[in-house]
Every structure is written in C-alpha cells, then in structure tokens.
NUNUBA-849585 format. One record per residue: x, y negated, z of N, C-alpha, C, O in turn. Coordinates in pm, 1 decimal, padded with zeros to 6 digits, always signed. Atoms other than C-alpha are relative to their C-alpha. Example, Ala and Ser with C-alpha at 12.3 -4.5 7.8 and 13.67 -1.06 7.14 Angstrom:
REC/+00089.0/+00119.0/+00000.0/+01230.0/+00450.0/+00780.0/+00090.0/-00120.0/+00000.0/+00193.6/-00118.1/+00066.5 $
REC/-00082.0/+00119.0/-00006.0/+01367.0/+00106.0/+00714.0/-00077.0/-00109.0/+00073.0/-00026.1/-00219.8/+00089.9 $
This chain:
REC/+00090.9/-00040.0/-00107.7/+01637.5/+00375.3/-02450.9/-00016.6/+00151.0/-00002.3/-00024.1/+00211.8/-00109.0 $
REC/+00027.3/-00143.1/-00015.1/+01588.1/+00728.3/-02322.3/-00151.0/+00019.2/-00010.8/-00222.1/+00023.0/+00089.6 $
REC/+00143.8/-00004.5/+00024.0/+01245.7/+00764.1/-02481.6/-00066.3/+00120.6/+00065.8/-00176.0/+00108.6/+00120.2 $
REC/+00058.1/-00119.8/-00060.5/+01185.9/+01119.4/-02359.6/-00007.8/-00014.4/+00152.3/-00106.7/+00025.8/+00213.5 $
REC/+00000.8/+00020.4/-00144.5/+01280.6/+01027.8/-02002.5/-00110.7/-00093.9/+00042.7/-00179.0/-00069.9/+00142.3 $
REC/+00106.6/+00093.3/-00032.2/+01045.5/+00731.9/-02004.7/-00136.2/+00066.4/-00015.5/-00223.7/+00050.7/+00069.6 $
REC/+00128.3/-00066.0/+00025.5/+00763.5/+00938.3/-02154.2/-00033.8/+00097.4/+00111.8/-00148.3/+00102.8/+00156.6 $
REC/+00023.0/-00094.1/-00110.8/+00804.1/+01206.0/-01886.4/-00033.5/-00074.7/+00128.1/-00125.7/-00036.7/+00200.3 $
REC/+00025.3/+00078.2/-00120.6/+00820.1/+00946.4/-01609.3/-00140.7/-00060.6/-00005.2/-00216.6/-00050.8/+00091.3 $
REC/+00130.2/+00065.0/+00013.7/+00515.4/+00758.5/-01740.9/-00113.0/+00101.2/+00013.5/-00213.3/+00073.5/+00079.2 $
REC/+00102.7/-00103.7/-00011.3/+00314.9/+01080.0/-01777.4/-00018.5/+00047.2/+00143.0/-00129.6/+00081.4/+00183.7 $
REC/+00006.4/-00047.2/-00137.8/+00397.9/+01176.6/-01420.6/-00058.4/-00099.9/+00097.9/-00111.2/-00060.6/+00201.9 $
REC/+00046.4/+00099.7/-00097.8/+00301.6/+00848.2/-01256.5/-00120.1/-00080.5/-00048.3/-00171.9/-00163.4/+00026.6 $
REC/+00108.6/+00081.4/+00055.2/+00028.0/+00708.1/-01481.3/-00127.9/+00010.0/+00082.9/-00196.4/-00090.3/+00102.9 $
REC/+00121.7/-00017.8/-00080.1/-00253.9/+00854.4/-01270.7/+00008.0/-00078.3/+00131.5/-00089.0/-00142.1/+00172.3 $
REC/-00017.8/+00074.5/-00125.2/-00111.8/+00707.2/-00948.3/-00009.0/-00150.0/-00024.8/-00070.8/-00222.6/+00053.1 $
REC/+00006.5/+00142.2/+00032.4/-00065.9/+00368.7/-01114.0/-00143.1/-00043.5/-00027.9/-00185.5/-00150.6/+00015.6 $
REC/+00138.3/+00033.7/+00030.4/-00422.2/+00374.8/-01245.4/-00084.7/-00003.7/+00126.2/-00168.7/-00092.2/+00142.3 $
REC/+00074.2/-00000.7/-00126.0/-00559.4/+00467.5/-00903.8/+00028.5/-00126.6/+00079.9/-00063.5/-00190.2/+00131.3 $
REC/-00037.0/+00120.5/-00074.0/-00366.6/+00184.1/-00739.7/-00060.5/-00124.1/-00063.7/-00114.5/-00210.2/+00005.7 $
REC/+00055.1/+00116.1/+00070.9/-00473.1/-00064.9/-01005.3/-00151.3/-00007.3/+00017.7/-00206.4/-00115.8/+00035.8 $
REC/+00145.6/-00000.3/-00018.6/-00836.4/+00041.4/-00974.1/-00037.4/-00042.9/+00141.2/-00131.9/-00119.4/+00160.6 $
REC/+00028.9/+00038.9/-00137.5/-00828.5/+00009.0/-00597.4/+00023.9/-00150.1/+00020.5/-00046.2/-00213.7/+00099.1 $
REC/-00026.5/+00143.2/-00010.6/-00680.7/-00340.1/-00635.8/-00107.5/-00083.3/-00068.4/-00144.9/-00189.7/-00019.0 $
REC/+00090.3/+00082.0/+00080.7/-00928.1/-00457.0/-00898.8/-00146.6/+00033.8/+00018.3/-00231.5/-00055.0/+00010.4 $
REC/+00139.3/-00043.2/-00003.6/-01245.6/-00254.3/-00852.8/-00061.0/+00007.8/-00138.6/-00182.4/+00023.0/-00152.0 $
REC/+00047.0/+00001.8/+00138.8/-01271.6/-00258.5/-01233.2/+00089.3/+00093.7/-00080.9/+00208.4/+00067.7/-00098.0 $
REC/-00077.8/-00101.5/+00070.3/-01162.3/+00044.5/-01433.3/+00066.2/-00055.3/-00125.8/+00181.1/-00022.1/-00154.7 $
REC/-00056.8/+00053.9/+00124.2/-01109.7/-00147.5/-01757.3/+00117.3/-00093.7/+00027.7/+00219.2/-00087.4/-00041.1 $
REC/-00112.3/+00087.1/-00036.1/-00893.8/-00414.3/-01594.0/+00115.8/+00081.7/+00054.5/+00232.1/+00051.3/+00027.8 $
REC/-00104.9/-00085.9/-00054.0/-00705.0/-00142.7/-01409.0/+00079.1/+00065.8/-00113.5/+00202.0/+00072.0/-00109.0 $
REC/-00067.7/-00062.6/+00114.5/-00628.9/+00034.0/-01737.2/+00088.5/-00101.4/-00071.9/+00199.6/-00068.5/-00113.5 $
REC/-00080.0/+00104.9/+00063.6/-00509.2/-00295.1/-01887.5/+00125.7/-00030.6/+00081.5/+00234.4/-00045.7/+00025.7 $
REC/-00114.9/+00027.3/-00086.9/-00284.1/-00362.0/-01587.5/+00104.6/+00111.0/-00009.8/+00224.4/+00083.6/-00015.2 $
REC/-00093.4/-00112.5/+00009.3/-00131.5/-00014.0/-01608.8/+00071.7/-00001.9/-00134.6/+00192.8/+00019.5/-00140.8 $
REC/-00061.8/+00004.8/+00132.1/-00071.5/-00045.9/-01981.9/+00106.8/-00109.0/-00006.3/+00215.8/-00087.5/-00059.3 $
REC/-00096.5/+00110.5/-00001.3/+00099.5/-00381.6/-01932.7/+00122.4/+00036.3/+00084.4/+00235.6/+00007.8/+00045.2 $
REC/-00111.9/-00039.8/-00085.7/+00311.6/-00243.6/-01648.3/+00088.8/+00103.1/-00068.8/+00211.4/+00094.0/-00062.5 $
REC/-00079.1/-00101.8/+00070.1/+00418.5/+00058.4/-01852.4/+00079.8/-00061.9/-00113.6/+00193.0/-00021.0/-00139.4 $
REC/-00072.3/+00069.0/+00107.1/+00513.2/-00169.9/-02140.6/+00121.0/-00073.1/+00056.5/+00229.9/-00066.4/-00000.5 $
REC/-00111.2/+00073.3/-00061.7/+00727.1/-00385.5/-01911.5/+00106.8/+00094.2/+00053.3/+00225.8/+00064.2/+00043.5 $
REC/-00097.9/-00097.7/-00047.0/+00891.2/-00080.1/-01754.8/+00076.4/+00057.3/-00118.7/+00198.0/+00075.1/-00111.3 $
REC/-00065.8/-00056.1/+00119.3/+00963.1/+00062.4/-02102.5/+00106.9/-00095.8/-00052.3/+00214.4/-00052.4/-00093.9 $
REC/-00096.7/+00097.4/+00048.7/+01137.5/-00261.0/-02201.5/+00125.7/-00007.3/+00087.4/+00232.4/-00047.3/+00040.8 $
REC/-00111.6/+00005.4/-00094.3/+01361.0/-00234.9/-01893.8/+00045.3/+00139.3/+00044.3/+00116.5/+00152.7/+00143.7 $
REC/-00025.3/-00138.0/-00041.1/+01391.2/+00143.8/-01880.7/+00148.0/+00028.6/+00018.5/+00184.3/+00104.6/+00108.2 $
REC/-00143.8/-00022.6/-00012.5/+01768.6/+00137.2/-01931.0/+00053.5/-00035.3/+00137.4/+00145.3/+00029.7/+00187.3 $
REC/-00042.8/+00041.5/-00134.2/+01807.7/-00042.5/-01598.0/-00080.3/+00065.7/+00110.3/-00033.9/+00075.4/+00223.9 $
REC/+00090.9/-00050.0/-00104.2/+01516.3/+00118.4/-01416.0/+00000.2/+00150.9/+00017.6/-00037.7/+00199.2/+00124.3 $
REC/+00018.4/-00144.9/-00006.7/+01538.6/+00489.5/-01491.0/+00071.6/+00064.0/+00118.1/+00029.0/+00169.2/+00165.6 $
REC/-00068.9/-00055.3/-00117.3/+01785.9/+00548.5/-01207.7/-00041.4/-00069.1/+00129.3/+00001.7/-00029.4/+00237.5 $
REC/+00042.0/+00076.9/-00117.8/+01620.0/+00300.6/-00971.2/-00141.7/+00033.5/+00039.6/-00186.1/+00147.9/+00030.3 $
REC/+00135.9/-00017.2/-00048.7/+01273.2/+00249.6/-00838.9/-00099.3/-00049.5/-00104.9/-00162.2/-00153.9/-00087.1 $
REC/+00090.6/+00039.9/+00108.5/+01069.6/+00234.2/-01159.9/-00144.5/-00004.7/+00048.0/-00220.7/-00091.6/+00005.5 $
REC/+00137.0/-00000.8/-00050.8/+00749.3/+00322.3/-00973.5/-00027.6/-00126.3/+00081.0/-00132.5/-00188.6/+00064.5 $
REC/+00015.9/+00121.7/-00078.5/+00797.1/+00036.7/-00728.3/-00007.7/-00123.2/-00088.9/-00085.6/-00214.8/-00062.4 $
REC/+00002.9/+00111.2/+00094.5/+00867.1/-00199.8/-01017.0/-00135.5/-00006.1/-00069.7/-00192.5/-00114.2/-00084.9 $
REC/+00130.1/-00004.8/+00067.2/+00550.1/-00087.1/-01195.9/-00111.2/-00045.5/+00094.6/-00199.4/-00121.1/+00053.6 $
REC/+00100.5/+00041.8/-00097.5/+00341.2/-00130.1/-00879.2/+00007.4/-00150.8/+00025.5/-00094.8/-00217.2/+00043.1 $
REC/-00015.7/+00145.0/-00021.1/+00485.4/-00477.5/-00830.9/-00059.6/-00076.6/-00117.5/-00127.0/-00177.7/-00097.6 $
REC/+00057.0/+00064.8/+00118.4/+00392.8/-00571.9/-01188.3/-00152.6/+00001.4/+00007.9/-00217.3/-00100.6/-00015.7 $
REC/+00145.8/-00012.8/-00008.6/+00037.8/-00442.6/-01138.7/-00055.7/-00096.4/+00104.1/-00153.4/-00167.0/+00078.9 $
REC/+00046.7/+00085.9/-00108.7/-00002.1/-00627.0/-00809.8/+00012.4/-00147.7/-00037.4/-00082.2/-00224.4/-00019.8 $
REC/-00021.3/+00140.6/+00035.9/+00147.1/-00954.9/-00934.3/-00089.8/-00043.2/-00114.6/-00145.4/-00153.0/-00111.4 $
REC/+00087.4/+00035.2/+00112.0/-00045.2/-00948.5/-01262.2/-00145.1/-00012.5/+00045.7/-00218.2/-00098.5/-00003.5 $
REC/+00136.3/+00009.8/-00052.0/-00368.7/-00886.1/-01071.4/-00019.2/-00128.8/+00079.1/-00121.7/-00195.6/+00065.1 $
REC/+00007.8/+00124.7/-00076.8/-00298.8/-01174.4/-00833.5/-00003.5/-00119.3/-00094.5/-00080.6/-00212.8/-00073.2 $
REC/+00000.0/+00109.6/+00097.8/-00220.0/-01401.0/-01129.3/-00135.0/-00012.8/-00068.7/-00184.9/-00123.3/-00090.0 $
REC/+00131.5/+00000.5/+00064.1/-00544.4/-01301.5/-01296.1/-00102.6/-00066.9/+00091.7/-00181.6/-00149.9/+00046.8 $
REC/+00096.0/+00058.7/-00094.4/-00741.6/-01391.0/-00981.9/+00024.6/-00148.7/+00020.5/-00070.2/-00226.1/+00033.5 $
REC/-00029.9/+00142.7/-00018.3/-00561.1/-01722.5/-00940.1/-00053.2/-00082.0/-00117.6/-00104.0/-00192.4/-00098.2 $
REC/+00051.0/+00070.6/+00117.6/-00653.9/-01822.1/-01296.0/-00151.6/-00007.1/+00001.3/-00210.0/-00096.7/-00059.7 $
REC/+00146.3/-00007.1/+00002.1/-01015.3/-01729.7/-01228.7/-00062.5/-00019.4/+00137.7/-00175.6/+00023.2/+00161.1 $
REC/+00047.2/+00008.8/-00138.2/-01053.3/-01820.9/-00863.2/-00134.3/-00070.0/+00014.7/-00205.2/-00044.9/+00112.2 $
REC/+00127.2/+00070.0/-00010.0/-01351.9/-02046.9/-00930.8/-00114.1/+00073.1/-00069.3/-00227.8/+00025.9/-00069.5 $
REC/+00101.8/-00075.7/+00072.5/-01537.7/-01784.5/-01130.7/-00066.2/+00097.8/+00096.3/+00002.3/+00170.1/+00168.6 $
REC/+00072.4/-00095.0/-00084.0/-01806.4/-01589.4/-00949.4/+00005.2/+00135.8/-00067.2/-00039.5/+00151.2/-00180.9 $
REC/-00012.6/-00134.0/+00055.0/-01734.4/-01221.9/-01002.2/-00093.7/+00091.3/+00076.7/-00086.0/+00101.1/+00199.2 $
REC/+00091.5/-00093.8/-00062.8/-02007.0/-00971.2/-00934.3/+00070.3/+00131.7/+00025.7/+00152.1/+00176.5/-00054.7 $
REC/-00051.1/-00133.0/-00027.0/-01917.8/-00644.9/-00769.4/-00079.2/+00096.9/-00085.9/-00201.3/+00107.6/-00074.0 $
REC/+00066.7/-00090.3/+00091.9/-01992.3/-00387.2/-01033.9/+00016.9/+00143.2/+00046.1/+00117.5/+00180.8/+00106.2 $
REC/-00007.4/-00141.8/-00025.9/-02068.5/-00025.0/-00991.7/+00071.8/+00064.3/-00117.8/+00017.3/+00070.2/-00228.0 $
REC/-00077.9/-00062.1/+00105.6/-01797.9/+00149.3/-01192.9/+00008.6/+00147.8/+00030.8/+00051.6/+00188.1/+00138.8 $
REC/-00005.5/-00143.8/-00023.6/-01824.6/+00519.6/-01233.3/+00141.4/+00048.5/-00023.2/+00200.2/+00024.4/-00128.6 $
REC/-00134.6/-00053.6/+00006.2/-01495.5/+00689.1/-01165.3/-00009.5/+00148.4/+00027.8/-00078.6/+00192.2/+00119.7 $
REC/-00000.1/-00143.9/-00023.2/-01434.9/+01056.8/-01194.5/+00070.5/+00026.2/+00132.1/+00190.4/+00002.1/+00145.4 $
REC/-00056.0/-00030.1/-00131.4/-01380.9/+01160.7/-00837.1/-00061.8/+00129.7/+00049.0/-00175.6/+00163.4/+00016.1 $
REC/+00053.2/-00125.6/-00051.6/-01419.1/+01486.6/-00658.4/-00116.3/-00027.1/+00094.6/-00205.9/+00056.2/+00108.3 $
REC/+00108.3/+00037.8/-00089.6/-01642.8/+01306.6/-00409.3/-00040.3/-00143.6/-00031.8/+00021.7/-00237.4/+00018.3 $
REC/+00037.8/+00136.0/+00040.6/-01824.0/+01008.5/-00564.4/-00040.0/-00090.1/+00115.6/-00025.1/-00212.0/+00106.8 $
REC/+00036.8/+00082.4/-00115.0/-01951.3/+00894.0/-00225.7/+00122.9/-00067.0/+00059.2/+00117.1/-00182.6/+00101.2 $
REC/-00124.2/+00056.3/-00053.3/-01592.7/+00843.4/-00110.0/+00048.2/-00113.0/-00089.4/+00090.3/-00217.8/-00040.5 $
REC/-00042.3/+00104.2/+00093.8/-01508.4/+00647.2/-00424.0/-00082.0/-00126.9/+00019.3/-00028.3/-00237.5/+00013.8 $
REC/+00088.3/+00114.8/-00020.1/-01806.7/+00421.3/-00362.3/+00031.7/-00071.0/+00131.4/+00033.1/-00194.0/+00136.6 $
REC/-00036.1/+00058.6/-00129.7/-01713.7/+00367.8/+00004.4/+00129.3/-00079.5/-00014.1/+00139.3/-00191.8/+00035.5 $
REC/-00128.2/+00067.2/+00017.5/-01358.0/+00278.9/-00094.2/-00019.1/-00129.0/-00078.8/+00030.1/-00234.5/-00038.5 $
REC/+00020.9/+00117.3/+00084.7/-01468.6/+00040.4/-00368.6/-00069.0/-00112.5/+00076.6/-00023.1/-00226.7/+00074.5 $
REC/+00074.4/+00103.2/-00073.5/-01719.3/-00143.8/-00152.7/+00079.4/-00056.8/+00116.4/+00074.0/-00176.8/+00143.5 $
REC/-00077.6/+00045.8/-00115.2/-01489.2/-00160.4/+00146.9/+00113.3/-00092.2/-00041.8/+00135.7/-00195.4/+00021.4 $
REC/-00112.0/+00082.1/+00043.4/-01192.8/-00298.8/-00043.5/-00043.9/-00135.5/-00053.8/+00033.1/-00231.5/-00050.7 $
REC/+00051.4/+00128.0/+00047.9/-01410.8/-00570.7/-00194.1/-00015.4/-00100.7/+00113.5/-00024.4/-00220.8/+00087.8 $
REC/+00015.7/+00089.4/-00115.9/-01445.0/-00715.4/+00158.4/+00130.5/-00070.3/+00037.8/+00130.0/-00162.4/+00119.5 $
REC/-00131.0/+00052.3/-00037.2/-01072.8/-00795.3/+00174.7/+00045.5/-00109.4/-00095.1/+00000.4/-00117.8/-00209.4 $
REC/-00064.1/+00096.7/+00089.3/-00872.2/-01085.8/+00040.4/+00091.0/+00078.2/-00094.2/+00117.9/+00196.2/-00072.0 $
REC/-00085.8/-00068.2/+00096.8/-00648.7/-01005.3/-00254.6/+00131.0/+00046.1/+00064.5/+00179.2/+00155.8/+00036.2 $
REC/-00124.4/-00036.6/-00067.5/-00336.7/-01005.4/-00037.0/-00022.7/+00118.1/+00093.7/+00057.9/+00211.0/+00097.8 $
REC/+00030.8/-00111.2/-00090.3/-00499.7/-00779.8/+00222.0/-00022.9/+00128.8/-00078.7/+00025.8/+00235.3/-00040.7 $
REC/+00029.2/-00117.7/+00081.4/-00625.7/-00543.8/-00047.2/+00128.4/+00061.1/-00054.1/+00144.1/+00183.2/-00054.2 $
REC/-00127.3/-00049.8/+00053.0/-00278.0/-00517.7/-00200.4/+00077.1/+00076.2/+00107.5/+00131.1/+00183.8/+00081.7 $
REC/-00072.2/-00065.6/-00109.1/-00124.1/-00432.1/+00136.3/-00065.6/+00133.5/+00036.4/+00003.6/+00233.9/+00053.3 $
REC/+00070.0/-00123.3/-00037.3/-00391.3/-00173.8/+00222.1/+00019.5/+00108.1/-00105.9/+00044.2/+00224.1/-00072.7 $
REC/-00016.4/-00099.7/+00106.4/-00366.5/-00003.5/-00116.3/+00141.4/+00056.8/+00001.9/+00159.5/+00178.4/-00003.4 $
REC/-00138.2/-00048.5/+00002.9/+00013.6/+00014.2/-00109.9/+00036.8/+00078.8/+00125.9/+00103.6/+00181.9/+00117.8 $
REC/-00036.6/-00067.0/-00125.9/+00043.7/+00111.6/+00256.6/-00077.0/+00129.5/+00023.6/-00017.6/+00231.3/+00059.1 $
REC/+00082.2/-00112.1/-00043.4/-00247.2/+00350.1/+00304.2/-00041.3/+00094.4/-00112.0/-00064.7/+00212.6/-00087.0 $
REC/+00038.7/-00088.1/+00110.1/-00336.5/+00483.2/-00039.8/+00122.1/+00049.5/-00077.1/+00125.2/+00164.1/-00122.0 $
REC/-00122.8/-00041.9/+00066.9/+00010.5/+00487.0/-00199.2/+00103.3/+00050.3/+00100.1/+00208.1/+00101.1/+00060.3 $
REC/-00084.3/-00051.1/-00107.3/+00170.0/+00574.9/+00137.4/+00142.3/-00056.6/-00004.4/+00239.3/+00016.2/+00016.6 $
REC/-00130.4/+00064.3/-00000.3/+00453.9/+00325.0/+00106.2/+00031.0/-00053.0/+00140.0/-00059.2/-00078.3/+00219.9 $
REC/-00040.8/+00056.5/-00128.3/+00653.1/+00199.5/+00401.8/-00025.3/-00150.8/-00000.8/-00053.6/-00210.0/-00105.0 $
REC/+00015.2/+00145.0/-00007.4/+00623.3/-00156.3/+00525.4/+00106.9/-00069.3/-00083.7/+00078.9/-00167.6/-00152.3 $
REC/-00111.5/+00059.0/+00077.0/+00962.5/-00233.6/+00370.3/-00025.7/+00011.4/-00150.1/-00007.3/-00085.9/-00223.3 $
REC/+00028.9/-00018.9/+00142.8/+00865.9/-00086.2/+00031.1/-00114.2/-00092.2/-00044.7/-00108.2/-00152.0/-00152.2 $
REC/+00113.3/+00086.9/+00032.0/+00535.6/-00275.8/+00037.1/+00045.4/-00144.7/-00008.2/+00005.8/-00217.2/-00099.5 $
REC/-00050.9/+00137.6/-00000.2/+00714.2/-00600.4/+00123.3/+00082.5/-00027.3/-00125.9/+00070.9/-00134.1/-00185.9 $
REC/-00082.3/+00018.3/+00120.0/+00960.7/-00551.4/-00161.8/-00086.7/-00010.4/-00124.6/-00061.9/-00094.9/-00210.7 $
REC/+00088.0/+00002.8/+00117.1/+00685.5/-00480.4/-00413.9/-00077.0/-00130.4/-00007.6/-00091.7/-00188.1/-00115.4 $
REC/+00080.1/+00122.4/-00002.6/+00479.2/-00779.8/-00304.9/+00084.9/-00126.4/+00004.4/+00033.8/-00236.5/-00016.0 $
REC/-00087.3/+00117.3/-00008.1/+00780.8/-01008.1/-00265.8/-00025.8/-00084.7/+00122.4/-00015.0/-00207.3/+00117.5 $
REC/+00027.1/+00069.8/-00125.2/+00693.2/-01096.7/+00093.0/+00083.6/+00062.9/+00110.7/+00152.6/+00162.4/+00088.4 $
REC/-00074.9/-00055.4/-00113.0/+00845.4/-01036.4/+00435.0/-00074.4/+00119.0/+00060.6/-00194.1/+00137.1/+00038.1 $
REC/+00062.1/-00113.0/-00070.1/+00780.9/-00724.9/+00641.8/-00103.2/-00051.9/+00099.3/-00207.3/+00010.8/+00118.8 $
REC/+00095.4/+00060.4/-00092.5/+00610.0/-00951.1/+00896.5/-00131.5/-00035.2/-00067.6/-00238.5/-00019.3/-00009.0 $
REC/+00121.5/+00031.3/+00075.0/+00365.4/-01065.5/+00629.9/-00078.8/+00126.2/-00028.4/-00201.5/+00127.3/-00017.7 $
REC/+00068.2/-00128.1/+00023.6/+00288.6/-00704.7/+00541.9/-00071.1/+00044.3/+00127.2/-00186.7/+00086.2/+00122.7 $
REC/+00059.5/-00041.2/-00127.1/+00226.4/-00628.2/+00908.9/-00122.5/-00084.5/+00034.5/-00225.5/-00031.3/+00075.8 $
REC/+00112.8/+00086.3/-00037.2/+00002.5/-00930.3/+00963.6/-00117.0/+00018.0/-00096.2/-00232.2/+00019.6/-00052.7 $
REC/+00108.1/-00022.8/+00096.4/-00195.4/-00875.8/+00640.5/-00067.7/+00134.8/+00024.6/-00189.6/+00147.2/+00013.0 $
REC/+00055.3/-00132.3/-00029.4/-00238.6/-00509.2/+00728.0/-00088.1/-00005.0/+00124.8/-00197.3/+00051.9/+00126.7 $
REC/+00078.3/+00010.7/-00123.6/-00357.7/-00592.5/+01079.3/-00130.6/-00075.4/-00024.4/-00236.3/-00036.0/+00025.0 $
REC/+00121.1/+00077.3/+00029.5/-00600.9/-00853.9/+00948.9/-00098.2/+00082.7/-00083.6/-00219.1/+00078.8/-00060.9 $
REC/+00086.6/-00083.4/+00085.1/-00732.7/-00613.9/+00684.3/-00066.7/+00109.1/+00082.0/-00186.7/+00132.4/+00067.9 $
REC/+00057.7/-00106.9/-00081.1/-00781.1/-00331.1/+00932.5/-00104.6/-00055.5/+00096.4/-00205.8/+00009.5/+00122.6 $
REC/+00099.3/+00061.5/-00088.7/-00960.7/-00568.5/+01170.7/-00128.0/-00030.5/-00077.7/-00238.2/-00006.5/-00028.4 $
REC/+00117.3/+00030.5/+00082.3/-01191.1/-00681.9/+00889.9/-00075.2/+00128.2/-00035.5/-00198.3/+00130.5/-00033.9 $
REC/+00064.4/-00127.4/+00034.0/-01257.8/-00320.6/+00788.6/-00064.4/+00064.4/+00122.7/-00169.0/+00128.5/+00112.4 $
REC/+00055.6/-00055.3/-00123.6/-01314.8/-00218.3/+01150.1/-00138.5/-00057.1/+00025.4/-00229.2/+00013.7/+00069.4 $
REC/+00128.9/+00065.4/-00021.8/-01597.5/-00469.6/+01169.1/-00100.1/+00030.1/-00111.4/-00217.3/+00056.2/-00084.3 $
REC/+00093.2/-00007.9/+00111.2/-01744.9/-00435.3/+00821.5/-00004.8/+00130.2/-00075.5/-00099.1/+00154.6/-00150.7 $
REC/-00004.6/-00125.2/+00077.4/-01644.4/-00094.5/+00687.2/+00069.6/+00111.1/+00078.0/+00173.6/+00161.0/+00035.1 $
REC/-00065.5/-00103.5/-00080.0/-01566.0/+00159.2/+00959.6/+00011.5/+00133.7/-00073.8/+00098.7/+00214.6/-00042.1 $
REC/-00005.6/-00125.7/+00074.6/-01636.1/+00441.8/+00713.3/+00130.0/+00012.6/-00080.5/+00178.7/+00123.7/-00101.2 $
REC/-00127.0/-00005.2/+00072.4/-01322.3/+00346.7/+00514.8/+00114.0/+00034.0/+00094.5/+00203.5/+00110.5/+00058.5 $
REC/-00104.9/-00029.9/-00097.1/-01105.6/+00355.2/+00825.7/+00005.1/+00149.3/+00031.3/+00112.7/+00205.2/+00052.0 $
REC/+00001.5/-00143.6/-00021.4/-01218.1/+00712.0/+00881.6/+00068.1/+00073.4/-00114.9/+00136.5/+00173.4/-00092.6 $
REC/-00061.3/-00061.8/+00116.9/-01106.8/+00798.4/+00527.0/+00151.9/-00008.2/+00002.5/+00219.7/+00085.6/-00039.4 $
REC/-00145.2/+00016.1/-00000.9/-00754.8/+00661.2/+00580.1/+00061.9/+00042.8/+00132.9/+00180.2/+00019.1/+00157.4 $
REC/-00053.3/-00057.2/-00122.1/-00718.5/+00823.3/+00919.1/+00010.5/-00094.5/+00117.0/+00081.5/-00065.1/+00213.1 $
REC/+00001.9/+00095.0/-00111.7/-00777.7/+00522.2/+01143.1/-00136.8/+00007.5/+00065.8/-00237.7/+00029.7/-00001.1 $
REC/+00128.6/-00002.9/-00068.4/-01046.0/+00514.6/+01405.2/-00049.2/-00142.3/+00020.8/+00030.9/-00231.5/+00048.6 $
REC/+00054.1/+00135.2/-00016.9/-01278.3/+00214.3/+01430.0/+00014.8/-00052.9/+00140.2/-00026.4/-00165.5/+00168.3 $
C-alpha cells in the first residue's frame, strides 16, 4: 500500500467526509465513527482506489453504513440533540441541523450529496446505488418538504422557497 499517498488523501478529505457524515446523522460522535470506518475501508482497498474515485467510495460507505444503522434501530425513538459544532456561523449550523432532521434518510442523503457536497445527479446515484431518476425524485420530494417546513435552509443552499 502507498501509505504516504493514502495519508495525504485522507488528510485532504477528512473534513469534507466529517461534514457530510454530520449532516447525514446530526450526531458528531456517530459522524466521527462513520468517517473512521470509511477511512479504514478505503485504506484496505487503497491499491485499487488511489487512481479512482476514493472520495466517492468513502461517501458511499458513510451513507450506506448510516442507512444500515438506522434500519437496525428503526423502532428506537431518537431525540434530536443539540450538538455544538465549530462553525463560523452557529445559527447556520443550527438551521441546517434542524432542517435536515425533517427529511427521510434517503432524502437527507440526496440533499447532502447534491447540495452540500456539490455532486452531480449521476455521482449521487452511483454513491447511493440508485438510479438517477430516484435521485431526482428524492431531491424534489426533499426540496418540497423543506419549502414547506424549512424555507430558511433553502435560502442557504441557493433555492428560493
């Protein structure tokens, strides 16, 4: 394994992965666990991934592991917790956290990948293992839900209510 190459890659994308994981989970500790697990899995496959889309693979691991976690605990009532995150504007972080909690897990994954990670519909579909049509429909449903319940988030991502 090219240990130095992996270390440089991981150092360069760890913050983005953590942000994505946090936006998906709303829980900083779970987000950190998801990122650590994803980095471990990427490291094990680094020989095949270093010339490919390692970031997309890591995002897919984070998304799939988060969905699996929710499926195992779907009957458990989870309280929305106030998690302090270092942000230049804490009000924005709070708006994002509360708004994303209104979405289904699939919708949240699409919104995070499309609008916060700025991936294309095709890239999002590949990461989530779904069709482009599913990405489009989940995105439309999520934006409609946010338009009704969280117009302040739409302003943040450049959409008008």
